[in-house]
Chimera marker file (.cmm) of the C-alpha trace (Angstrom):
<marker_set name="trace">
<marker id="1" x="2.379" y="-124.465" z="-14.383" r="1" g="1" b="0" radius="0.5"/>
<marker id="2" x="4.194" y="-125.355" z="-17.569" r="1" g="1" b="0" radius="0.5"/>
<marker id="3" x="3.101" y="-122.025" z="-19.085" r="1" g="1" b="0" radius="0.5"/>
<marker id="4" x="4.455" y="-120.134" z="-16.047" r="1" g="1" b="0" radius="0.5"/>
<marker id="5" x="7.807" y="-121.958" z="-16.231" r="1" g="1" b="0" radius="0.5"/>
<marker id="6" x="8.027" y="-121.340" z="-19.976" r="1" g="1" b="0" radius="0.5"/>
<marker id="7" x="7.188" y="-117.636" z="-19.537" r="1" g="1" b="0" radius="0.5"/>
<marker id="8" x="9.792" y="-117.310" z="-16.749" r="1" g="1" b="0" radius="0.5"/>
<marker id="9" x="12.420" y="-119.054" z="-18.886" r="1" g="1" b="0" radius="0.5"/>
<marker id="10" x="11.702" y="-116.759" z="-21.843" r="1" g="1" b="0" radius="0.5"/>
<marker id="11" x="11.863" y="-113.651" z="-19.620" r="1" g="1" b="0" radius="0.5"/>
<marker id="12" x="15.157" y="-114.683" z="-18.030" r="1" g="1" b="0" radius="0.5"/>
<marker id="13" x="16.596" y="-115.555" z="-21.466" r="1" g="1" b="0" radius="0.5"/>
<marker id="14" x="15.604" y="-112.163" z="-22.904" r="1" g="1" b="0" radius="0.5"/>
<marker id="15" x="17.068" y="-110.284" z="-19.943" r="1" g="1" b="0" radius="0.5"/>
<marker id="16" x="20.315" y="-112.227" z="-20.276" r="1" g="1" b="0" radius="0.5"/>
<marker id="17" x="20.434" y="-111.573" z="-24.030" r="1" g="1" b="0" radius="0.5"/>
<marker id="18" x="19.713" y="-107.834" z="-23.691" r="1" g="1" b="0" radius="0.5"/>
<marker id="19" x="22.197" y="-107.331" z="-20.864" r="1" g="1" b="0" radius="0.5"/>
<marker id="20" x="24.918" y="-108.929" z="-23.000" r="1" g="1" b="0" radius="0.5"/>
<marker id="21" x="24.089" y="-106.510" z="-25.832" r="1" g="1" b="0" radius="0.5"/>
<marker id="22" x="24.207" y="-103.481" z="-23.572" r="1" g="1" b="0" radius="0.5"/>
<marker id="23" x="20.476" y="-102.771" z="-23.782" r="1" g="1" b="0" radius="0.5"/>
<marker id="24" x="19.916" y="-103.051" z="-20.043" r="1" g="1" b="0" radius="0.5"/>
<marker id="25" x="21.432" y="-100.046" z="-18.335" r="1" g="1" b="0" radius="0.5"/>
<marker id="26" x="24.300" y="-100.425" z="-15.912" r="1" g="1" b="0" radius="0.5"/>
<marker id="27" x="27.355" y="-98.425" z="-14.939" r="1" g="1" b="0" radius="0.5"/>
<marker id="28" x="29.574" y="-100.384" z="-17.357" r="1" g="1" b="0" radius="0.5"/>
<marker id="29" x="27.239" y="-99.874" z="-20.311" r="1" g="1" b="0" radius="0.5"/>
<marker id="30" x="28.378" y="-96.250" z="-20.764" r="1" g="1" b="0" radius="0.5"/>
<marker id="31" x="32.063" y="-97.145" z="-20.876" r="1" g="1" b="0" radius="0.5"/>
<marker id="32" x="33.951" y="-98.696" z="-23.747" r="1" g="1" b="0" radius="0.5"/>
<marker id="33" x="37.413" y="-100.173" z="-23.832" r="1" g="1" b="0" radius="0.5"/>
<marker id="34" x="40.410" y="-99.182" z="-21.727" r="1" g="1" b="0" radius="0.5"/>
<marker id="35" x="42.508" y="-96.457" z="-23.327" r="1" g="1" b="0" radius="0.5"/>
<marker id="36" x="46.047" y="-95.276" z="-22.714" r="1" g="1" b="0" radius="0.5"/>
<marker id="37" x="47.309" y="-91.814" z="-23.702" r="1" g="1" b="0" radius="0.5"/>
<marker id="38" x="50.926" y="-90.694" z="-23.401" r="1" g="1" b="0" radius="0.5"/>
<marker id="39" x="52.611" y="-87.406" z="-24.082" r="1" g="1" b="0" radius="0.5"/>
<marker id="40" x="56.327" y="-86.762" z="-24.134" r="1" g="1" b="0" radius="0.5"/>
<marker id="41" x="56.456" y="-83.082" z="-23.245" r="1" g="1" b="0" radius="0.5"/>
<marker id="42" x="60.221" y="-82.805" z="-23.676" r="1" g="1" b="0" radius="0.5"/>
<marker id="43" x="62.082" y="-79.957" z="-21.965" r="1" g="1" b="0" radius="0.5"/>
<marker id="44" x="60.765" y="-76.872" z="-23.761" r="1" g="1" b="0" radius="0.5"/>
<marker id="45" x="57.947" y="-75.292" z="-21.737" r="1" g="1" b="0" radius="0.5"/>
<marker id="46" x="54.590" y="-74.459" z="-23.308" r="1" g="1" b="0" radius="0.5"/>
<marker id="47" x="54.427" y="-71.368" z="-21.120" r="1" g="1" b="0" radius="0.5"/>
<marker id="48" x="56.901" y="-69.584" z="-18.872" r="1" g="1" b="0" radius="0.5"/>
<marker id="49" x="56.533" y="-66.810" z="-16.314" r="1" g="1" b="0" radius="0.5"/>
<marker id="50" x="58.329" y="-65.108" z="-13.464" r="1" g="1" b="0" radius="0.5"/>
<marker id="51" x="56.532" y="-64.981" z="-10.095" r="1" g="1" b="0" radius="0.5"/>
<marker id="52" x="56.754" y="-61.379" z="-8.922" r="1" g="1" b="0" radius="0.5"/>
<marker id="53" x="56.328" y="-62.322" z="-5.241" r="1" g="1" b="0" radius="0.5"/>
<marker id="54" x="58.917" y="-65.096" z="-4.972" r="1" g="1" b="0" radius="0.5"/>
<marker id="55" x="61.214" y="-64.276" z="-7.880" r="1" g="1" b="0" radius="0.5"/>
<marker id="56" x="60.878" y="-67.888" z="-9.029" r="1" g="1" b="0" radius="0.5"/>
<marker id="57" x="60.767" y="-68.944" z="-12.669" r="1" g="1" b="0" radius="0.5"/>
<marker id="58" x="57.748" y="-71.068" z="-13.555" r="1" g="1" b="0" radius="0.5"/>
<marker id="59" x="57.755" y="-73.430" z="-16.538" r="1" g="1" b="0" radius="0.5"/>
<marker id="60" x="54.465" y="-75.081" z="-17.528" r="1" g="1" b="0" radius="0.5"/>
<marker id="61" x="54.358" y="-78.114" z="-19.808" r="1" g="1" b="0" radius="0.5"/>
<marker id="62" x="51.116" y="-79.137" z="-21.486" r="1" g="1" b="0" radius="0.5"/>
<marker id="63" x="50.000" y="-81.160" z="-24.477" r="1" g="1" b="0" radius="0.5"/>
<marker id="64" x="46.669" y="-79.808" z="-25.744" r="1" g="1" b="0" radius="0.5"/>
<marker id="65" x="45.780" y="-83.099" z="-27.462" r="1" g="1" b="0" radius="0.5"/>
<marker id="66" x="44.542" y="-84.816" z="-24.275" r="1" g="1" b="0" radius="0.5"/>
<marker id="67" x="41.561" y="-87.183" z="-24.673" r="1" g="1" b="0" radius="0.5"/>
<marker id="68" x="38.089" y="-85.674" z="-24.967" r="1" g="1" b="0" radius="0.5"/>
<marker id="69" x="35.736" y="-88.660" z="-25.162" r="1" g="1" b="0" radius="0.5"/>
<marker id="70" x="36.251" y="-89.941" z="-21.610" r="1" g="1" b="0" radius="0.5"/>
<marker id="71" x="33.687" y="-92.134" z="-19.860" r="1" g="1" b="0" radius="0.5"/>
<marker id="72" x="32.797" y="-90.282" z="-16.670" r="1" g="1" b="0" radius="0.5"/>
<marker id="73" x="31.297" y="-93.300" z="-14.911" r="1" g="1" b="0" radius="0.5"/>
<marker id="74" x="34.716" y="-94.484" z="-13.723" r="1" g="1" b="0" radius="0.5"/>
<marker id="75" x="37.634" y="-92.693" z="-12.099" r="1" g="1" b="0" radius="0.5"/>
<marker id="76" x="40.639" y="-92.005" z="-14.286" r="1" g="1" b="0" radius="0.5"/>
<marker id="77" x="44.348" y="-91.984" z="-13.469" r="1" g="1" b="0" radius="0.5"/>
<marker id="78" x="47.241" y="-89.758" z="-14.530" r="1" g="1" b="0" radius="0.5"/>
<marker id="79" x="50.938" y="-90.556" z="-14.124" r="1" g="1" b="0" radius="0.5"/>
<marker id="80" x="53.399" y="-87.647" z="-14.155" r="1" g="1" b="0" radius="0.5"/>
<marker id="81" x="57.077" y="-88.296" z="-14.798" r="1" g="1" b="0" radius="0.5"/>
<marker id="82" x="60.035" y="-85.984" z="-14.379" r="1" g="1" b="0" radius="0.5"/>
<marker id="83" x="63.230" y="-87.345" z="-15.838" r="1" g="1" b="0" radius="0.5"/>
<marker id="84" x="65.689" y="-85.729" z="-13.425" r="1" g="1" b="0" radius="0.5"/>
<marker id="85" x="69.364" y="-86.104" z="-14.289" r="1" g="1" b="0" radius="0.5"/>
<marker id="86" x="70.444" y="-86.905" z="-10.686" r="1" g="1" b="0" radius="0.5"/>
<marker id="87" x="67.171" y="-88.627" z="-9.691" r="1" g="1" b="0" radius="0.5"/>
<marker id="88" x="66.619" y="-85.934" z="-7.079" r="1" g="1" b="0" radius="0.5"/>
<marker id="89" x="64.819" y="-82.621" z="-7.027" r="1" g="1" b="0" radius="0.5"/>
<marker id="90" x="67.283" y="-79.725" z="-7.391" r="1" g="1" b="0" radius="0.5"/>
<marker id="91" x="67.642" y="-77.439" z="-4.353" r="1" g="1" b="0" radius="0.5"/>
<marker id="92" x="64.925" y="-74.801" z="-4.225" r="1" g="1" b="0" radius="0.5"/>
<marker id="93" x="62.889" y="-76.411" z="-7.011" r="1" g="1" b="0" radius="0.5"/>
<marker id="94" x="59.324" y="-77.724" z="-6.809" r="1" g="1" b="0" radius="0.5"/>
<marker id="95" x="57.258" y="-79.560" z="-9.376" r="1" g="1" b="0" radius="0.5"/>
<marker id="96" x="53.515" y="-80.149" z="-9.561" r="1" g="1" b="0" radius="0.5"/>
<marker id="97" x="51.187" y="-82.322" z="-11.581" r="1" g="1" b="0" radius="0.5"/>
<marker id="98" x="47.888" y="-80.678" z="-12.415" r="1" g="1" b="0" radius="0.5"/>
<marker id="99" x="44.669" y="-82.123" z="-13.821" r="1" g="1" b="0" radius="0.5"/>
<marker id="100" x="41.791" y="-79.815" z="-14.700" r="1" g="1" b="0" radius="0.5"/>
<marker id="101" x="38.323" y="-80.414" z="-16.136" r="1" g="1" b="0" radius="0.5"/>
<marker id="102" x="35.279" y="-78.153" z="-16.445" r="1" g="1" b="0" radius="0.5"/>
<marker id="103" x="35.476" y="-75.944" z="-13.329" r="1" g="1" b="0" radius="0.5"/>
<marker id="104" x="37.475" y="-78.456" z="-11.256" r="1" g="1" b="0" radius="0.5"/>
<marker id="105" x="41.177" y="-79.072" z="-10.736" r="1" g="1" b="0" radius="0.5"/>
<marker id="106" x="43.445" y="-81.331" z="-8.745" r="1" g="1" b="0" radius="0.5"/>
<marker id="107" x="47.096" y="-80.591" z="-8.091" r="1" g="1" b="0" radius="0.5"/>
<marker id="108" x="49.825" y="-82.536" z="-6.325" r="1" g="1" b="0" radius="0.5"/>
<marker id="109" x="53.526" y="-82.142" z="-5.671" r="1" g="1" b="0" radius="0.5"/>
<marker id="110" x="55.760" y="-84.338" z="-7.811" r="1" g="1" b="0" radius="0.5"/>
<marker id="111" x="58.834" y="-86.213" z="-6.721" r="1" g="1" b="0" radius="0.5"/>
<marker id="112" x="61.829" y="-87.431" z="-8.682" r="1" g="1" b="0" radius="0.5"/>
<marker id="113" x="60.056" y="-90.629" z="-9.768" r="1" g="1" b="0" radius="0.5"/>
<marker id="114" x="56.661" y="-91.390" z="-11.344" r="1" g="1" b="0" radius="0.5"/>
<marker id="115" x="53.866" y="-89.793" z="-9.363" r="1" g="1" b="0" radius="0.5"/>
<marker id="116" x="50.370" y="-91.279" z="-9.709" r="1" g="1" b="0" radius="0.5"/>
<marker id="117" x="47.267" y="-89.104" z="-9.412" r="1" g="1" b="0" radius="0.5"/>
<marker id="118" x="44.335" y="-91.410" z="-8.850" r="1" g="1" b="0" radius="0.5"/>
<marker id="119" x="40.701" y="-90.894" z="-7.980" r="1" g="1" b="0" radius="0.5"/>
<marker id="120" x="40.090" y="-88.167" z="-10.537" r="1" g="1" b="0" radius="0.5"/>
<marker id="121" x="36.293" y="-88.112" z="-10.676" r="1" g="1" b="0" radius="0.5"/>
<marker id="122" x="34.746" y="-86.495" z="-13.723" r="1" g="1" b="0" radius="0.5"/>
<marker id="123" x="31.165" y="-87.650" z="-13.099" r="1" g="1" b="0" radius="0.5"/>
<marker id="124" x="29.924" y="-84.648" z="-11.111" r="1" g="1" b="0" radius="0.5"/>
<marker id="125" x="31.364" y="-82.202" z="-13.642" r="1" g="1" b="0" radius="0.5"/>
<marker id="126" x="29.904" y="-83.777" z="-16.779" r="1" g="1" b="0" radius="0.5"/>
<marker id="127" x="26.684" y="-85.350" z="-15.429" r="1" g="1" b="0" radius="0.5"/>
<marker id="128" x="26.529" y="-88.460" z="-17.638" r="1" g="1" b="0" radius="0.5"/>
<marker id="129" x="28.059" y="-86.857" z="-20.724" r="1" g="1" b="0" radius="0.5"/>
<marker id="130" x="31.506" y="-87.730" z="-22.113" r="1" g="1" b="0" radius="0.5"/>
<marker id="131" x="34.247" y="-85.749" z="-20.392" r="1" g="1" b="0" radius="0.5"/>
<marker id="132" x="37.578" y="-84.129" z="-21.176" r="1" g="1" b="0" radius="0.5"/>
<marker id="133" x="40.665" y="-83.366" z="-19.124" r="1" g="1" b="0" radius="0.5"/>
<marker id="134" x="43.704" y="-81.108" z="-19.275" r="1" g="1" b="0" radius="0.5"/>
<marker id="135" x="47.037" y="-82.232" z="-17.803" r="1" g="1" b="0" radius="0.5"/>
<marker id="136" x="50.101" y="-80.156" z="-16.956" r="1" g="1" b="0" radius="0.5"/>
<marker id="137" x="53.479" y="-80.372" z="-15.295" r="1" g="1" b="0" radius="0.5"/>
<marker id="138" x="54.500" y="-77.167" z="-13.536" r="1" g="1" b="0" radius="0.5"/>
<marker id="139" x="58.139" y="-76.691" z="-12.555" r="1" g="1" b="0" radius="0.5"/>
<marker id="140" x="59.148" y="-73.787" z="-10.276" r="1" g="1" b="0" radius="0.5"/>
<marker id="141" x="62.707" y="-72.833" z="-9.328" r="1" g="1" b="0" radius="0.5"/>
<marker id="142" x="64.791" y="-69.801" z="-8.284" r="1" g="1" b="0" radius="0.5"/>
<marker id="143" x="65.591" y="-67.699" z="-11.329" r="1" g="1" b="0" radius="0.5"/>
<marker id="144" x="69.183" y="-67.537" z="-12.514" r="1" g="1" b="0" radius="0.5"/>
<marker id="145" x="68.718" y="-63.925" z="-13.677" r="1" g="1" b="0" radius="0.5"/>
<marker id="146" x="67.372" y="-64.303" z="-17.212" r="1" g="1" b="0" radius="0.5"/>
<marker id="147" x="65.131" y="-66.599" z="-19.225" r="1" g="1" b="0" radius="0.5"/>
<marker id="148" x="68.154" y="-67.867" z="-21.185" r="1" g="1" b="0" radius="0.5"/>
<marker id="149" x="70.058" y="-68.759" z="-17.982" r="1" g="1" b="0" radius="0.5"/>
<marker id="150" x="66.909" y="-70.301" z="-16.485" r="1" g="1" b="0" radius="0.5"/>
<marker id="151" x="66.524" y="-72.576" z="-19.523" r="1" g="1" b="0" radius="0.5"/>
<marker id="152" x="70.195" y="-73.600" z="-19.244" r="1" g="1" b="0" radius="0.5"/>
<marker id="153" x="69.767" y="-74.384" z="-15.524" r="1" g="1" b="0" radius="0.5"/>
<marker id="154" x="66.598" y="-76.359" z="-16.260" r="1" g="1" b="0" radius="0.5"/>
<marker id="155" x="68.296" y="-78.435" z="-18.995" r="1" g="1" b="0" radius="0.5"/>
<marker id="156" x="71.172" y="-79.214" z="-16.624" r="1" g="1" b="0" radius="0.5"/>
<marker id="157" x="68.726" y="-80.791" z="-14.150" r="1" g="1" b="0" radius="0.5"/>
<marker id="158" x="65.777" y="-82.116" z="-16.189" r="1" g="1" b="0" radius="0.5"/>
<marker id="159" x="66.101" y="-84.434" z="-19.175" r="1" g="1" b="0" radius="0.5"/>
<marker id="160" x="62.384" y="-85.092" z="-19.832" r="1" g="1" b="0" radius="0.5"/>
<marker id="161" x="58.794" y="-84.482" z="-18.757" r="1" g="1" b="0" radius="0.5"/>
<marker id="162" x="55.960" y="-86.852" z="-19.665" r="1" g="1" b="0" radius="0.5"/>
<marker id="163" x="52.381" y="-87.630" z="-18.703" r="1" g="1" b="0" radius="0.5"/>
<marker id="164" x="50.410" y="-90.858" z="-19.059" r="1" g="1" b="0" radius="0.5"/>
<marker id="165" x="46.628" y="-91.023" z="-18.769" r="1" g="1" b="0" radius="0.5"/>
<marker id="166" x="44.564" y="-94.178" z="-18.278" r="1" g="1" b="0" radius="0.5"/>
<marker id="167" x="40.783" y="-94.061" z="-18.875" r="1" g="1" b="0" radius="0.5"/>
<marker id="168" x="37.842" y="-95.741" z="-20.542" r="1" g="1" b="0" radius="0.5"/>
<marker id="169" x="36.366" y="-94.343" z="-23.711" r="1" g="1" b="0" radius="0.5"/>
<marker id="170" x="32.757" y="-93.191" z="-23.625" r="1" g="1" b="0" radius="0.5"/>
<marker id="171" x="30.311" y="-95.040" z="-25.847" r="1" g="1" b="0" radius="0.5"/>
<link id1="1" id2="2" r="1" g="1" b="0" radius="0.2"/>
<link id1="2" id2="3" r="1" g="1" b="0" radius="0.2"/>
<link id1="3" id2="4" r="1" g="1" b="0" radius="0.2"/>
<link id1="4" id2="5" r="1" g="1" b="0" radius="0.2"/>
<link id1="5" id2="6" r="1" g="1" b="0" radius="0.2"/>
<link id1="6" id2="7" r="1" g="1" b="0" radius="0.2"/>
<link id1="7" id2="8" r="1" g="1" b="0" radius="0.2"/>
<link id1="8" id2="9" r="1" g="1" b="0" radius="0.2"/>
<link id1="9" id2="10" r="1" g="1" b="0" radius="0.2"/>
<link id1="10" id2="11" r="1" g="1" b="0" radius="0.2"/>
<link id1="11" id2="12" r="1" g="1" b="0" radius="0.2"/>
<link id1="12" id2="13" r="1" g="1" b="0" radius="0.2"/>
<link id1="13" id2="14" r="1" g="1" b="0" radius="0.2"/>
<link id1="14" id2="15" r="1" g="1" b="0" radius="0.2"/>
<link id1="15" id2="16" r="1" g="1" b="0" radius="0.2"/>
<link id1="16" id2="17" r="1" g="1" b="0" radius="0.2"/>
<link id1="17" id2="18" r="1" g="1" b="0" radius="0.2"/>
<link id1="18" id2="19" r="1" g="1" b="0" radius="0.2"/>
<link id1="19" id2="20" r="1" g="1" b="0" radius="0.2"/>
<link id1="20" id2="21" r="1" g="1" b="0" radius="0.2"/>
<link id1="21" id2="22" r="1" g="1" b="0" radius="0.2"/>
<link id1="22" id2="23" r="1" g="1" b="0" radius="0.2"/>
<link id1="23" id2="24" r="1" g="1" b="0" radius="0.2"/>
<link id1="24" id2="25" r="1" g="1" b="0" radius="0.2"/>
<link id1="25" id2="26" r="1" g="1" b="0" radius="0.2"/>
<link id1="26" id2="27" r="1" g="1" b="0" radius="0.2"/>
<link id1="27" id2="28" r="1" g="1" b="0" radius="0.2"/>
<link id1="28" id2="29" r="1" g="1" b="0" radius="0.2"/>
<link id1="29" id2="30" r="1" g="1" b="0" radius="0.2"/>
<link id1="30" id2="31" r="1" g="1" b="0" radius="0.2"/>
<link id1="31" id2="32" r="1" g="1" b="0" radius="0.2"/>
<link id1="32" id2="33" r="1" g="1" b="0" radius="0.2"/>
<link id1="33" id2="34" r="1" g="1" b="0" radius="0.2"/>
<link id1="34" id2="35" r="1" g="1" b="0" radius="0.2"/>
<link id1="35" id2="36" r="1" g="1" b="0" radius="0.2"/>
<link id1="36" id2="37" r="1" g="1" b="0" radius="0.2"/>
<link id1="37" id2="38" r="1" g="1" b="0" radius="0.2"/>
<link id1="38" id2="39" r="1" g="1" b="0" radius="0.2"/>
<link id1="39" id2="40" r="1" g="1" b="0" radius="0.2"/>
<link id1="40" id2="41" r="1" g="1" b="0" radius="0.2"/>
<link id1="41" id2="42" r="1" g="1" b="0" radius="0.2"/>
<link id1="42" id2="43" r="1" g="1" b="0" radius="0.2"/>
<link id1="43" id2="44" r="1" g="1" b="0" radius="0.2"/>
<link id1="44" id2="45" r="1" g="1" b="0" radius="0.2"/>
<link id1="45" id2="46" r="1" g="1" b="0" radius="0.2"/>
<link id1="46" id2="47" r="1" g="1" b="0" radius="0.2"/>
<link id1="47" id2="48" r="1" g="1" b="0" radius="0.2"/>
<link id1="48" id2="49" r="1" g="1" b="0" radius="0.2"/>
<link id1="49" id2="50" r="1" g="1" b="0" radius="0.2"/>
<link id1="50" id2="51" r="1" g="1" b="0" radius="0.2"/>
<link id1="51" id2="52" r="1" g="1" b="0" radius="0.2"/>
<link id1="52" id2="53" r="1" g="1" b="0" radius="0.2"/>
<link id1="53" id2="54" r="1" g="1" b="0" radius="0.2"/>
<link id1="54" id2="55" r="1" g="1" b="0" radius="0.2"/>
<link id1="55" id2="56" r="1" g="1" b="0" radius="0.2"/>
<link id1="56" id2="57" r="1" g="1" b="0" radius="0.2"/>
<link id1="57" id2="58" r="1" g="1" b="0" radius="0.2"/>
<link id1="58" id2="59" r="1" g="1" b="0" radius="0.2"/>
<link id1="59" id2="60" r="1" g="1" b="0" radius="0.2"/>
<link id1="60" id2="61" r="1" g="1" b="0" radius="0.2"/>
<link id1="61" id2="62" r="1" g="1" b="0" radius="0.2"/>
<link id1="62" id2="63" r="1" g="1" b="0" radius="0.2"/>
<link id1="63" id2="64" r="1" g="1" b="0" radius="0.2"/>
<link id1="64" id2="65" r="1" g="1" b="0" radius="0.2"/>
<link id1="65" id2="66" r="1" g="1" b="0" radius="0.2"/>
<link id1="66" id2="67" r="1" g="1" b="0" radius="0.2"/>
<link id1="67" id2="68" r="1" g="1" b="0" radius="0.2"/>
<link id1="68" id2="69" r="1" g="1" b="0" radius="0.2"/>
<link id1="69" id2="70" r="1" g="1" b="0" radius="0.2"/>
<link id1="70" id2="71" r="1" g="1" b="0" radius="0.2"/>
<link id1="71" id2="72" r="1" g="1" b="0" radius="0.2"/>
<link id1="72" id2="73" r="1" g="1" b="0" radius="0.2"/>
<link id1="73" id2="74" r="1" g="1" b="0" radius="0.2"/>
<link id1="74" id2="75" r="1" g="1" b="0" radius="0.2"/>
<link id1="75" id2="76" r="1" g="1" b="0" radius="0.2"/>
<link id1="76" id2="77" r="1" g="1" b="0" radius="0.2"/>
<link id1="77" id2="78" r="1" g="1" b="0" radius="0.2"/>
<link id1="78" id2="79" r="1" g="1" b="0" radius="0.2"/>
<link id1="79" id2="80" r="1" g="1" b="0" radius="0.2"/>
<link id1="80" id2="81" r="1" g="1" b="0" radius="0.2"/>
<link id1="81" id2="82" r="1" g="1" b="0" radius="0.2"/>
<link id1="82" id2="83" r="1" g="1" b="0" radius="0.2"/>
<link id1="83" id2="84" r="1" g="1" b="0" radius="0.2"/>
<link id1="84" id2="85" r="1" g="1" b="0" radius="0.2"/>
<link id1="85" id2="86" r="1" g="1" b="0" radius="0.2"/>
<link id1="86" id2="87" r="1" g="1" b="0" radius="0.2"/>
<link id1="87" id2="88" r="1" g="1" b="0" radius="0.2"/>
<link id1="88" id2="89" r="1" g="1" b="0" radius="0.2"/>
<link id1="89" id2="90" r="1" g="1" b="0" radius="0.2"/>
<link id1="90" id2="91" r="1" g="1" b="0" radius="0.2"/>
<link id1="91" id2="92" r="1" g="1" b="0" radius="0.2"/>
<link id1="92" id2="93" r="1" g="1" b="0" radius="0.2"/>
<link id1="93" id2="94" r="1" g="1" b="0" radius="0.2"/>
<link id1="94" id2="95" r="1" g="1" b="0" radius="0.2"/>
<link id1="95" id2="96" r="1" g="1" b="0" radius="0.2"/>
<link id1="96" id2="97" r="1" g="1" b="0" radius="0.2"/>
<link id1="97" id2="98" r="1" g="1" b="0" radius="0.2"/>
<link id1="98" id2="99" r="1" g="1" b="0" radius="0.2"/>
<link id1="99" id2="100" r="1" g="1" b="0" radius="0.2"/>
<link id1="100" id2="101" r="1" g="1" b="0" radius="0.2"/>
<link id1="101" id2="102" r="1" g="1" b="0" radius="0.2"/>
<link id1="102" id2="103" r="1" g="1" b="0" radius="0.2"/>
<link id1="103" id2="104" r="1" g="1" b="0" radius="0.2"/>
<link id1="104" id2="105" r="1" g="1" b="0" radius="0.2"/>
<link id1="105" id2="106" r="1" g="1" b="0" radius="0.2"/>
<link id1="106" id2="107" r="1" g="1" b="0" radius="0.2"/>
<link id1="107" id2="108" r="1" g="1" b="0" radius="0.2"/>
<link id1="108" id2="109" r="1" g="1" b="0" radius="0.2"/>
<link id1="109" id2="110" r="1" g="1" b="0" radius="0.2"/>
<link id1="110" id2="111" r="1" g="1" b="0" radius="0.2"/>
<link id1="111" id2="112" r="1" g="1" b="0" radius="0.2"/>
<link id1="112" id2="113" r="1" g="1" b="0" radius="0.2"/>
<link id1="113" id2="114" r="1" g="1" b="0" radius="0.2"/>
<link id1="114" id2="115" r="1" g="1" b="0" radius="0.2"/>
<link id1="115" id2="116" r="1" g="1" b="0" radius="0.2"/>
<link id1="116" id2="117" r="1" g="1" b="0" radius="0.2"/>
<link id1="117" id2="118" r="1" g="1" b="0" radius="0.2"/>
<link id1="118" id2="119" r="1" g="1" b="0" radius="0.2"/>
<link id1="119" id2="120" r="1" g="1" b="0" radius="0.2"/>
<link id1="120" id2="121" r="1" g="1" b="0" radius="0.2"/>
<link id1="121" id2="122" r="1" g="1" b="0" radius="0.2"/>
<link id1="122" id2="123" r="1" g="1" b="0" radius="0.2"/>
<link id1="123" id2="124" r="1" g="1" b="0" radius="0.2"/>
<link id1="124" id2="125" r="1" g="1" b="0" radius="0.2"/>
<link id1="125" id2="126" r="1" g="1" b="0" radius="0.2"/>
<link id1="126" id2="127" r="1" g="1" b="0" radius="0.2"/>
<link id1="127" id2="128" r="1" g="1" b="0" radius="0.2"/>
<link id1="128" id2="129" r="1" g="1" b="0" radius="0.2"/>
<link id1="129" id2="130" r="1" g="1" b="0" radius="0.2"/>
<link id1="130" id2="131" r="1" g="1" b="0" radius="0.2"/>
<link id1="131" id2="132" r="1" g="1" b="0" radius="0.2"/>
<link id1="132" id2="133" r="1" g="1" b="0" radius="0.2"/>
<link id1="133" id2="134" r="1" g="1" b="0" radius="0.2"/>
<link id1="134" id2="135" r="1" g="1" b="0" radius="0.2"/>
<link id1="135" id2="136" r="1" g="1" b="0" radius="0.2"/>
<link id1="136" id2="137" r="1" g="1" b="0" radius="0.2"/>
<link id1="137" id2="138" r="1" g="1" b="0" radius="0.2"/>
<link id1="138" id2="139" r="1" g="1" b="0" radius="0.2"/>
<link id1="139" id2="140" r="1" g="1" b="0" radius="0.2"/>
<link id1="140" id2="141" r="1" g="1" b="0" radius="0.2"/>
<link id1="141" id2="142" r="1" g="1" b="0" radius="0.2"/>
<link id1="142" id2="143" r="1" g="1" b="0" radius="0.2"/>
<link id1="143" id2="144" r="1" g="1" b="0" radius="0.2"/>
<link id1="144" id2="145" r="1" g="1" b="0" radius="0.2"/>
<link id1="145" id2="146" r="1" g="1" b="0" radius="0.2"/>
<link id1="146" id2="147" r="1" g="1" b="0" radius="0.2"/>
<link id1="147" id2="148" r="1" g="1" b="0" radius="0.2"/>
<link id1="148" id2="149" r="1" g="1" b="0" radius="0.2"/>
<link id1="149" id2="150" r="1" g="1" b="0" radius="0.2"/>
<link id1="150" id2="151" r="1" g="1" b="0" radius="0.2"/>
<link id1="151" id2="152" r="1" g="1" b="0" radius="0.2"/>
<link id1="152" id2="153" r="1" g="1" b="0" radius="0.2"/>
<link id1="153" id2="154" r="1" g="1" b="0" radius="0.2"/>
<link id1="154" id2="155" r="1" g="1" b="0" radius="0.2"/>
<link id1="155" id2="156" r="1" g="1" b="0" radius="0.2"/>
<link id1="156" id2="157" r="1" g="1" b="0" radius="0.2"/>
<link id1="157" id2="158" r="1" g="1" b="0" radius="0.2"/>
<link id1="158" id2="159" r="1" g="1" b="0" radius="0.2"/>
<link id1="159" id2="160" r="1" g="1" b="0" radius="0.2"/>
<link id1="160" id2="161" r="1" g="1" b="0" radius="0.2"/>
<link id1="161" id2="162" r="1" g="1" b="0" radius="0.2"/>
<link id1="162" id2="163" r="1" g="1" b="0" radius="0.2"/>
<link id1="163" id2="164" r="1" g="1" b="0" radius="0.2"/>
<link id1="164" id2="165" r="1" g="1" b="0" radius="0.2"/>
<link id1="165" id2="166" r="1" g="1" b="0" radius="0.2"/>
<link id1="166" id2="167" r="1" g="1" b="0" radius="0.2"/>
<link id1="167" id2="168" r="1" g="1" b="0" radius="0.2"/>
<link id1="168" id2="169" r="1" g="1" b="0" radius="0.2"/>
<link id1="169" id2="170" r="1" g="1" b="0" radius="0.2"/>
<link id1="170" id2="171" r="1" g="1" b="0" radius="0.2"/>
</marker_set>
């Protein structure tokens, strides 16, 4: 019996030691430390267009330096912020936060205050590999007649655009 107790104690001790070193697999073993990424997109769009159907101007803001080594075992979270001068959405304007990864995307309407996009699941897209994500703010409003006038109108109403991204780094 003493040999059985000793063997059990050694086995339990080894399992405890290996699990602390990350050698026993578990969902947390693929994820490293919490990371925080922030981009101040300013007020100059990365891309602009005019919607032929609605006549609306569309400004897209994106920082191409978003994280690429994301642990896909846990959901990630993005926070979109529009710094509106009057703390209200201008008449006729709409804003969207967009997250895209692999062949997936998630989009939501933004309000005048921080808008949180949670539950972004990268696991099915990257199947155990480290993931990446793209993040955009899209602002749509009735055109003022020219790109120059549209930029003036936009600057009168919007003082900043920023995105925060919270994730765990992949090991």
